[in-house]
C-alpha positions as CSV (number, residue, x, y, z in Angstrom):
1,M,121.4,53.2,265.2
2,R,124.1,54.8,267.0
3,K,127.7,54.9,265.2
4,S,131.2,54.9,266.6
5,L,134.5,55.0,265.7
6,A,137.7,53.5,267.2
7,T,140.3,56.2,267.4
8,V,143.0,53.3,266.0
9,S,140.9,53.7,262.7
10,I,142.3,56.9,261.8
11,S,145.3,59.1,261.7
12,G,146.2,62.0,263.9
13,S,146.5,63.0,267.4
14,L,143.5,61.9,269.9
15,T,142.2,65.5,269.8
16,E,142.4,65.5,266.0
17,K,140.6,62.2,266.1
18,L,137.9,63.2,268.2
19,E,137.2,66.4,266.2
20,S,137.3,64.5,262.9
21,A,134.7,61.9,264.3
22,A,132.3,64.7,265.5
23,R,132.7,66.4,262.1
24,A,131.8,63.4,260.4
25,G,128.6,62.6,262.5
26,F,129.7,60.0,264.6
27,D,127.8,59.6,268.1
28,G,130.7,58.2,269.9
29,V,134.2,56.9,270.1
30,E,136.2,53.7,271.4
31,I,139.4,55.2,273.0
32,F,142.4,53.1,272.0
33,E,144.7,52.9,274.8
34,N,147.8,54.0,272.8
35,D,145.9,57.1,271.8
36,L,145.1,58.0,275.4
37,L,148.7,57.5,276.5
38,G,150.3,59.7,274.1
39,C,147.8,62.5,274.8
40,P,149.1,65.7,276.9
41,L,145.5,66.0,278.1
42,T,144.1,64.5,281.5
43,P,141.3,61.9,281.1
44,E,139.2,64.8,282.6
45,E,140.1,67.1,279.7
46,I,139.4,64.5,277.1
47,R,136.1,63.6,278.6
48,D,135.2,67.2,278.8
49,R,136.3,67.6,275.0
50,A,134.5,64.8,273.7
51,A,131.3,65.8,275.4
52,D,131.7,69.5,274.0
53,L,132.0,67.7,270.5
54,G,128.8,65.6,271.2
55,L,130.9,62.4,271.5
56,T,130.2,59.7,273.9
57,I,133.0,57.4,275.2
58,D,131.4,54.3,274.3
59,L,134.4,51.5,274.8
60,Y,138.3,51.7,276.6
61,Q,140.6,49.2,274.6
62,P,142.2,46.9,274.9
63,F,142.8,44.7,278.1
64,R,145.1,41.9,277.4
65,D,146.1,38.3,278.4
66,F,143.9,38.5,281.7
67,E,142.0,35.1,282.0
68,A,142.9,31.6,282.3
69,V,146.4,32.5,284.3
70,S,148.2,31.4,287.3
71,P,147.3,32.8,290.7
72,D,150.4,35.0,290.7
73,R,149.7,36.3,287.3
74,L,145.9,37.0,288.1
75,A,147.0,39.1,291.3
76,A,149.3,41.3,288.9
77,N,146.3,41.2,286.5
78,L,143.8,42.2,289.0
79,R,146.1,45.1,289.9
80,R,146.5,46.3,286.3
81,A,142.7,46.4,286.0
82,E,142.2,48.4,289.1
83,K,144.3,51.2,287.5
84,K,142.4,51.0,284.4
85,F,139.2,51.1,286.1
86,R,140.0,54.7,287.6
87,T,141.4,56.0,284.4
88,M,137.9,54.9,282.9
89,E,136.1,56.6,285.7
90,R,138.0,59.8,284.9
91,L,137.1,59.2,281.3
92,G,133.7,58.6,281.6
93,A,133.8,55.3,279.8
94,D,131.8,52.6,281.3
95,T,132.7,49.6,278.8
96,L,136.1,47.6,278.9
97,L,137.1,45.2,276.1
98,V,139.0,42.3,277.3
99,C,140.4,40.2,274.6
100,S,141.0,36.6,274.9
101,N,144.5,35.8,275.9
102,V,147.2,35.1,273.3
103,S,150.2,34.4,275.9
104,P,151.8,31.0,275.6
105,D,151.2,31.0,279.5
106,A,147.8,30.9,279.2
107,I,146.0,27.6,280.6
108,D,143.6,25.8,278.5
109,D,140.7,25.6,281.2
110,D,137.2,27.2,280.4
111,G,136.3,26.9,284.0
112,L,139.3,28.7,285.2
113,A,138.8,31.4,282.5
114,A,135.1,32.0,283.7
115,R,136.1,32.1,287.3
116,Q,138.7,34.8,286.6
117,L,136.7,37.0,284.4
118,R,133.8,36.7,286.9
119,L,136.1,38.2,289.4
120,L,137.2,40.8,287.0
121,A,133.3,41.9,286.2
122,E,132.9,42.0,290.1
123,R,135.6,44.4,290.7
124,A,134.5,46.3,287.4
125,A,131.1,46.6,288.9
126,A,132.2,48.6,291.9
127,H,133.4,51.1,289.3
128,G,130.1,51.0,287.3
129,I,132.2,49.5,284.4
130,R,131.1,46.4,282.3
131,I,133.4,43.9,280.7
132,A,133.1,43.0,277.1
133,Y,135.1,39.6,276.4
134,E,136.1,39.0,272.9
135,A,137.7,36.2,271.1
136,L,140.6,37.3,268.9
137,A,141.0,35.2,266.0
138,W,144.5,34.3,267.2
139,G,143.6,33.7,270.8
140,R,145.8,30.9,272.4
141,H,142.9,28.9,273.6
142,V,139.7,31.2,272.8
143,N,139.6,32.1,269.2
144,D,135.9,31.4,268.3
145,Y,132.8,33.9,269.4
146,L,130.8,30.8,270.5
147,H,133.7,29.7,272.6
148,A,133.7,33.1,274.4
149,W,130.0,33.2,274.8
150,R,130.4,29.8,276.6
151,I,132.7,31.0,279.1
152,V,130.6,34.2,279.4
153,R,127.6,32.3,280.1
154,M,129.6,29.6,282.6
155,A,130.9,32.7,284.4
156,D,127.3,34.2,284.8
157,H,127.7,37.9,285.9
158,P,125.4,40.6,284.8
159,G,128.6,42.7,284.3
160,L,130.1,40.5,281.9
161,G,129.0,40.1,278.2
162,T,130.7,39.3,275.0
163,C,132.1,41.5,272.3
164,L,131.4,40.5,268.7
165,D,133.9,41.5,266.3
166,S,133.4,40.9,262.5
167,F,136.8,40.6,261.5
168,H,137.4,37.8,264.1
169,I,134.6,35.8,262.9
170,L,134.5,36.0,259.4
171,S,138.2,35.9,258.9
172,R,138.2,32.3,260.6
173,G,135.3,31.2,258.1
174,S,132.9,31.0,261.2
175,D,129.3,30.9,260.8
176,P,127.8,34.1,261.8
177,G,124.4,32.5,262.0
178,G,125.3,31.1,265.6
179,I,125.1,34.7,266.9
180,E,121.5,34.5,267.0
181,A,121.6,32.0,269.7
182,L,123.1,34.4,271.9
183,P,120.7,37.0,274.1
184,G,121.0,40.5,272.5
185,E,121.4,42.1,276.4
186,K,124.7,39.7,276.6
187,I,126.1,41.4,273.4
188,F,127.7,44.4,275.2
189,F,129.6,45.8,272.1
190,L,130.0,45.2,268.1
191,Q,133.0,46.0,266.3
192,L,132.9,46.1,262.4
193,A,135.6,45.9,259.9
194,D,135.8,44.4,256.4
195,A,139.0,43.0,254.8
196,P,140.1,42.1,251.2
197,P,140.6,38.2,250.8
198,L,144.1,37.4,251.2
199,S,146.1,34.4,252.2
200,M,148.4,35.3,255.1
201,D,148.8,35.0,258.9
202,V,145.4,36.3,260.4
203,L,147.4,38.4,262.9
204,Q,149.0,40.0,260.2
205,W,146.0,40.4,258.1
206,S,144.1,42.0,260.9
207,R,146.6,44.5,262.1
208,H,147.5,45.8,258.4
209,H,144.8,45.2,256.1
210,R,141.4,45.7,257.6
211,C,139.0,48.3,255.8
212,F,135.9,50.0,256.3
213,P,132.4,47.7,255.0
214,G,132.1,47.7,251.5
215,Q,135.8,48.1,250.9
216,G,136.5,44.4,251.4
217,G,135.1,41.0,250.6
218,F,133.3,40.1,253.8
219,D,129.5,39.9,254.3
220,V,129.3,42.2,256.9
221,A,125.7,43.3,256.4
222,G,124.7,39.7,256.9
223,L,126.6,39.5,260.3
224,V,125.0,42.6,261.3
225,A,121.6,41.1,260.5
226,H,122.0,38.2,262.5
227,V,123.3,40.6,265.6
228,L,120.2,42.6,265.4
229,R,117.8,39.7,265.3
230,T,119.1,39.1,268.8
231,G,117.7,42.3,269.9
232,Y,121.1,44.1,270.1
233,D,120.8,47.8,270.5
234,G,124.1,49.3,271.2
235,P,126.3,51.1,268.6
236,L,127.5,49.9,265.4
237,S,131.4,50.6,265.8
238,L,134.3,50.7,263.4
239,E,137.6,49.1,264.5
240,V,140.0,49.1,261.5
241,F,143.6,48.5,261.6
242,N,144.9,49.8,258.1
243,D,148.4,50.9,257.3
244,V,146.8,53.3,254.5
245,F,144.5,54.9,256.8
246,R,147.0,55.5,259.4
247,Q,148.8,58.1,256.9
248,A,145.6,59.4,255.2
249,D,144.0,62.6,256.1
250,T,142.1,62.3,259.3
251,G,139.0,64.1,258.4
252,R,138.5,62.4,254.9
253,T,139.0,59.0,256.4
254,A,136.6,59.9,259.0
255,A,134.2,60.7,256.5
256,C,134.7,57.7,254.4
257,A,134.2,55.8,257.8
258,M,130.8,57.2,258.3
259,R,129.7,56.7,254.5
260,S,130.5,53.2,255.2
261,L,128.3,52.7,257.8
262,I,125.5,54.5,256.1
263,A,125.8,52.4,253.2
264,L,126.0,49.2,255.6
265,E,122.6,50.1,257.3
266,E,121.1,50.1,253.8
267,S,122.4,46.6,253.0
268,V,121.3,45.3,256.4
269,A,117.9,46.6,255.8
270,Q,117.8,44.8,252.7
271,V,118.7,41.5,254.6
272,L,116.3,42.1,257.1
273,G,113.5,43.4,254.7
274,T,112.9,46.8,256.4
275,E,112.9,50.1,255.1
276,S,116.2,51.8,254.0
277,P,117.5,54.9,255.8
278,L,119.0,56.1,252.3
279,P,117.1,57.8,249.5
280,R,115.9,55.2,247.0
281,P,118.7,54.5,244.5
282,A,118.4,56.0,241.2
283,E,121.3,54.2,239.3
284,P,122.9,55.7,236.6
285,S,122.1,53.8,233.1
286,G,124.9,55.2,230.8
287,F,127.4,57.9,230.0
288,A,126.1,61.3,228.8
289,F,129.4,62.8,228.2
290,A,133.0,63.2,229.2
291,E,134.5,66.6,229.8
292,L,138.1,67.3,229.4
293,A,139.9,70.4,230.5
294,T,142.5,71.6,228.5
295,R,145.2,74.0,227.3
296,D,145.6,72.2,224.0
297,R,142.3,72.7,222.4
298,E,143.9,72.7,218.8
299,R,145.9,69.2,219.5
300,L,142.7,67.7,221.1
301,G,140.4,68.7,218.6
302,A,142.6,67.4,215.6
303,L,142.8,63.9,217.6
304,L,138.8,64.1,218.0
305,G,138.7,64.8,214.3
306,G,140.6,61.9,213.4
307,L,138.5,59.7,215.6
308,G,135.6,60.7,213.4
309,F,134.1,63.1,215.9
310,S,132.3,66.3,214.7
311,R,132.2,69.6,216.5
312,T,128.7,70.0,216.9
313,G,128.3,73.0,219.3
314,R,129.8,76.0,221.2
315,H,128.5,77.7,224.4
316,A,127.7,81.0,223.6
317,A,129.3,82.4,226.6
318,E,131.7,79.8,227.9
319,P,134.7,78.3,226.5
320,V,133.0,74.9,225.8
321,E,132.8,73.1,222.6
322,V,130.9,69.9,222.0
323,W,132.3,67.0,220.0
324,E,129.9,64.2,219.1
325,Q,129.9,60.9,217.3
326,G,127.2,58.2,217.6
327,A,125.9,58.5,221.3
328,A,129.6,59.5,222.4
329,R,129.9,63.3,223.6
330,I,133.1,64.6,224.5
331,L,133.1,68.5,226.0
332,L,136.3,70.4,225.6
333,N,136.6,73.1,228.3
334,G,139.4,75.6,229.0
335,A,141.9,74.2,231.9
336,D,141.8,76.3,235.1
337,P,145.2,77.9,236.4
338,G,147.3,75.2,238.0
339,D,145.4,72.3,236.2
340,P,147.5,70.1,234.3
341,G,147.7,70.4,230.4
342,T,144.6,68.1,229.7
343,S,142.5,66.0,232.2
344,L,139.2,64.3,232.6
345,A,137.5,67.1,234.5
346,A,133.9,65.6,234.7
347,I,131.8,62.9,233.7
348,G,128.0,63.0,232.8
349,L,125.9,60.1,233.9
350,E,122.3,59.4,232.7
351,S,119.8,59.0,235.7
352,P,116.4,58.2,235.6
353,D,115.9,60.8,238.2
354,P,119.1,63.0,238.6
355,G,117.5,64.6,241.4
356,A,117.2,61.4,243.4
357,S,121.0,60.3,242.2
358,A,122.3,63.6,243.7
359,E,120.1,63.5,247.1
360,R,121.4,59.8,247.8
361,A,125.1,60.7,247.0
362,R,124.7,63.8,249.3
363,S,123.3,61.5,252.0
364,L,126.2,59.5,251.7
365,L,128.5,62.4,252.2
366,A,129.5,62.9,248.8
367,P,131.2,66.6,248.9
368,A,129.8,69.2,246.6
369,P,132.2,69.7,243.2
370,P,134.5,72.8,243.1
371,R,133.0,75.6,240.7
372,R,134.5,75.6,237.2
373,R,133.8,78.4,234.4
374,A,132.0,75.6,232.2
375,L,128.5,74.9,233.0
376,R,128.4,77.4,235.7
377,E,124.7,77.4,235.4
378,A,125.3,73.5,235.6
379,P,122.9,71.7,238.0
380,M,123.0,71.4,241.4
381,D,122.9,67.7,240.6
382,A,126.4,67.1,240.8
383,V,129.0,65.9,243.2
384,A,132.8,65.2,243.4
385,A,134.3,61.8,243.2
386,P,137.1,60.9,245.3
387,D,139.9,61.7,242.5
388,G,138.4,65.3,242.2
389,T,136.4,64.6,239.0
390,R,133.1,65.9,238.8
391,L,129.9,63.8,238.4
392,L,126.9,65.2,236.9
393,F,123.6,63.4,236.9
394,C,121.4,64.3,233.8
395,R,118.6,62.9,232.1
396,A,119.2,62.8,228.1
397,G,116.8,65.0,226.3
398,D,116.0,67.5,228.8
399,P,116.7,71.2,228.0
400,D,119.2,71.5,230.7
401,H,121.3,68.7,229.5
402,P,124.7,70.0,229.3
403,D,125.5,69.5,225.9
404,R,122.1,71.3,225.1
405,R,123.3,74.1,226.9
406,A,126.4,74.3,224.6
407,G,124.2,74.3,221.6
408,S,124.5,70.8,220.4
409,S,123.2,69.4,217.4
410,R,123.4,65.5,216.9
411,A,125.2,64.4,213.6
412,A,124.9,60.9,212.5
413,P,128.0,58.8,213.2
414,P,130.1,57.9,210.1
415,A,130.1,54.4,208.8
416,G,132.3,52.2,211.0
417,G,132.6,54.8,213.8
418,I,132.4,55.3,217.3
419,T,129.0,54.4,219.0
420,G,129.5,55.7,222.5
421,I,131.4,55.6,225.7
422,D,132.4,52.2,226.8
423,H,134.1,53.0,230.0
424,V,136.3,55.6,232.0
425,A,139.5,55.1,233.9
426,L,140.0,57.3,236.9
427,S,143.3,57.3,238.9
428,H,143.7,58.1,242.7
429,P,146.5,58.4,245.2
430,W,147.4,55.3,246.8
431,H,145.6,56.4,250.0
432,H,142.5,57.1,248.5
433,F,142.1,53.8,246.4
434,D,139.8,52.2,248.9
435,E,137.7,55.4,249.4
436,A,137.2,55.3,245.7
437,V,135.9,51.8,245.5
438,L,133.4,52.4,248.5
439,F,132.2,55.7,247.0
440,H,131.6,54.4,243.5
441,R,129.9,51.2,245.2
442,A,127.7,52.9,247.8
443,V,127.0,56.3,245.6
444,L,126.6,54.8,242.1
445,G,125.6,51.4,242.6
446,L,128.4,49.9,240.9
447,R,129.3,46.4,241.5
448,P,133.4,45.8,242.1
449,H,135.2,43.4,240.0
450,E,138.3,41.5,241.2
451,S,141.1,43.8,241.8
452,F,144.4,43.1,239.9
453,D,148.0,44.1,240.1
454,V,149.9,44.9,236.7
455,A,153.5,44.8,236.4
456,D,154.9,48.2,235.1
457,P,158.5,48.9,234.2
458,Y,158.9,51.3,237.3
459,G,156.5,49.5,239.9
460,L,153.0,48.1,240.0
461,L,149.6,49.4,238.9
462,H,146.8,48.4,241.1
463,S,143.4,48.4,239.3
464,R,139.7,47.5,240.1
465,A,136.8,47.7,237.6
466,M,133.2,48.4,238.7
467,S,130.1,48.3,236.5
468,N,126.2,48.3,237.0
469,E,124.8,45.2,236.3
470,A,123.6,46.0,232.8
471,G,127.3,46.9,231.8
472,T,126.3,50.2,230.5
473,V,128.2,52.2,233.0
474,R,132.0,50.9,233.5
475,M,134.5,52.6,235.4
476,V,138.0,51.3,236.3
477,L,139.8,52.6,239.5
478,N,143.8,52.9,239.2
479,I,146.5,53.8,241.6
480,A,148.1,56.9,240.0
481,R,151.8,57.0,240.8
482,L,154.1,54.2,240.6
483,G,157.6,54.8,242.0
484,D,158.8,58.3,241.1
485,K,157.1,57.8,237.7
486,D,153.7,59.5,236.8
487,L,151.4,57.3,234.5
488,P,148.8,58.9,232.0
489,R,146.3,59.3,234.8
490,Q,142.7,58.9,233.1
491,H,141.6,57.6,230.0
492,V,138.3,57.4,228.2
493,A,137.2,53.9,226.3
494,L,135.3,54.6,223.2
495,A,133.0,51.9,221.6
496,T,133.0,50.7,218.2
497,G,131.3,47.8,216.1
498,D,133.9,48.2,213.6
499,I,137.4,48.8,215.1
500,V,139.3,47.6,211.9
501,A,137.9,50.6,210.0
502,V,138.7,53.0,212.8
503,A,142.2,51.7,213.0
504,R,142.4,52.0,209.5
505,R,141.5,55.5,209.4
506,L,143.9,56.3,212.3
507,R,146.8,54.6,210.7
508,A,146.6,57.5,208.1
509,L,147.3,60.3,210.7
510,P,150.8,60.9,212.1
511,D,151.7,60.1,215.7
512,V,148.1,59.3,216.7
513,L,148.2,55.7,217.7
514,L,150.2,54.2,220.8
515,P,152.8,51.9,218.8
516,I,152.6,48.3,220.2
517,P,155.9,46.3,219.7
518,D,156.1,43.1,217.5
519,N,157.2,40.9,220.2
520,Y,153.4,41.1,221.5
521,Y,152.2,39.8,218.3
522,D,154.8,37.0,218.3
523,D,153.4,35.9,221.7
524,L,149.6,36.5,220.5
525,E,150.4,33.9,218.0
526,A,151.6,31.7,220.3
527,R,148.7,31.9,222.8
528,Y,146.0,32.1,220.1
529,D,145.3,30.4,216.9
530,L,143.2,32.9,215.2
531,G,144.6,32.0,211.3
532,P,147.1,33.7,209.5
533,E,145.1,36.5,208.0
534,R,143.7,37.8,211.4
535,H,147.2,37.8,212.8
536,R,148.7,39.8,210.0
537,Q,145.7,42.4,210.3
538,L,146.1,42.6,214.0
539,R,149.8,43.4,213.7
540,E,149.6,45.6,210.8
541,L,146.8,47.7,212.4
542,G,148.5,47.8,216.1
543,L,145.1,46.0,217.6
544,M,145.4,44.2,220.7
545,Y,143.3,41.1,221.5
546,D,141.6,39.2,224.5
547,R,139.1,36.8,224.9
548,D,136.9,35.0,227.5
549,E,134.3,32.6,227.7
550,G,131.6,35.0,226.6
551,G,133.4,36.6,223.7
552,E,136.4,38.5,222.1
553,F,137.8,41.8,222.9
554,L,139.8,44.2,220.2
555,H,141.2,47.4,221.4
556,L,143.8,50.1,220.8
557,Y,144.9,53.1,222.3
558,T,146.1,56.8,221.1
559,A,149.0,58.7,222.2
560,T,148.6,61.0,225.4
561,V,147.8,64.4,225.5
562,G,148.3,65.7,228.8
563,Q,147.1,63.2,231.3
564,V,144.7,61.8,229.0
565,F,144.6,59.2,226.2
566,F,141.8,57.6,224.3
567,E,141.1,53.7,223.9
568,I,139.1,52.3,221.4
569,V,137.2,49.1,221.8
570,E,135.2,46.5,220.2
571,R,133.3,43.8,222.3
572,V,132.2,40.8,220.4
573,G,129.5,38.5,221.9
574,D,129.3,38.9,225.6
575,Y,133.0,39.9,226.6
576,R,133.0,41.3,230.1
577,G,136.5,42.3,231.0
578,F,138.8,45.1,229.9
579,G,141.8,43.6,228.1
580,L,143.7,43.0,231.3
581,P,146.4,40.6,229.7
582,N,147.3,43.5,227.5
583,A,147.7,46.1,230.1
584,A,151.3,45.4,231.0
585,V,152.5,45.8,227.3
586,R,150.4,49.0,227.3
587,L,152.0,50.4,230.2
588,V,155.7,49.8,228.7
589,A,154.5,51.4,225.4
590,Q,153.4,54.4,227.3
591,H,156.8,55.2,229.1
592,A,158.4,55.0,225.7
593,P,159.6,58.4,224.6
594,A,157.6,60.0,221.9
595,P,159.1,59.8,218.3
596,D,161.3,62.9,217.6
597,R,160.2,64.5,214.2
598,S,162.5,67.3,214.4
599,A,165.3,66.0,212.0
600,A,162.6,64.9,209.4
């Protein structure tokens, strides 16, 4: 289907928005009136610029507070409409969005509203323009799409139809199934937006917190399926009011918008039982490796050795070492100039079909990763995640597997050691967070968990976990910066079946474990009755504890090296979480200054 983007959805000048929409692959745009009013180009120049970029102008909006008014107000509104019709002719736009009246002066009379909208449609038709009437969720008397349709039907003019907006329908909890009662030819336009579930005034929710489909909690795909069953053949158009998007990079946001529509088409195809426009998914089944770029190879190697890893390989021509324990592989690579001291540079993901995984990612506009020194012969099956981390799709056991190229020779794990990678945590600038959620959902097929905010001494950490259905690939997405403080940006969580043995081994090493205050353990004893001996053991070894209805979770953290720290976790039973109740204590501990050993 054709894809359109409302200019209000992205930042920048009108010309920048048009250029970014075209680069992202959109077919058309909705021009928001404020964008036109502030543009130095004439409507004719805007029309020509759009045409040169291959864009149609699908809608001009909004025209407010027109219908169900007194005769004096109607005359003024018609005068205003005539001016807009002439502007639209100059723009080459043939559809005007008319929002349901929100004025306190609006009259609660459907017959009056229908007669006045018919009059507007007659005036518009003289200019070759159609009227798309939309029920705003906060409309004074018309705030439901079926109510708007009844008025359109009563007006009975071929140039008057309805505009359906997913936010206005789903935010009110309306049943979208009623859409199928509408004739497809009378649905003149379809506007789409998702939104997170929030308890707030619907107007403020709409104006500040809309997001692209796949980033929120609405069933946008189900709504679109209802619309398509009517025979609607117009564009899928994104209209998103979002404070973050208004400040983010214009081109990047436009690309994210297009990714959301491509993924939405796939979801709609699943609902309708039709063929997907995307390559078949080849969801990752596990972690192949985590690659750390570092200038502190000696310290990091000592930490890995303390954790029980063995250096099992070194690349013949590149500065890459492979450290292994159980199914966990950590690659150490030299940091490029300008990189932080130590960072998580790449993640290897096991895939049943690496080529198909990469093809799907590219179909969803995933960018190619920058070239690095390590794995220069690295496969074409690689893309860049929104935070810049490289994602490499690989099949375990292949000769081209990255750790094989580095000469890895797998060693048996020590008793009570690390068994694999449990999850990784990636941090993002605040204006890329929603993009990251959509990326990992659409590209990798991960399911989003509930979002959480965690108190930090200097602000608030926003976090959302994502995982595949089997729980073999888990990622935690975090906001990177709180106030004027930088937190450790990334971490790798390593799984073990005997965290007590790992903790005892680490306790013998200086400055490896993150110290946890005794106050935490006093509170833990109040919250859980685990028995005196177990509480003593947790306190002595610096282990943190959580549990849910499925099982228990024990974990500890290492000190931070550069921007990276390790977490060691043991899941008991079917525990599905990530130790969230302990996150605030961990954040405080990570802000504490490192111990000064110089006087010892």
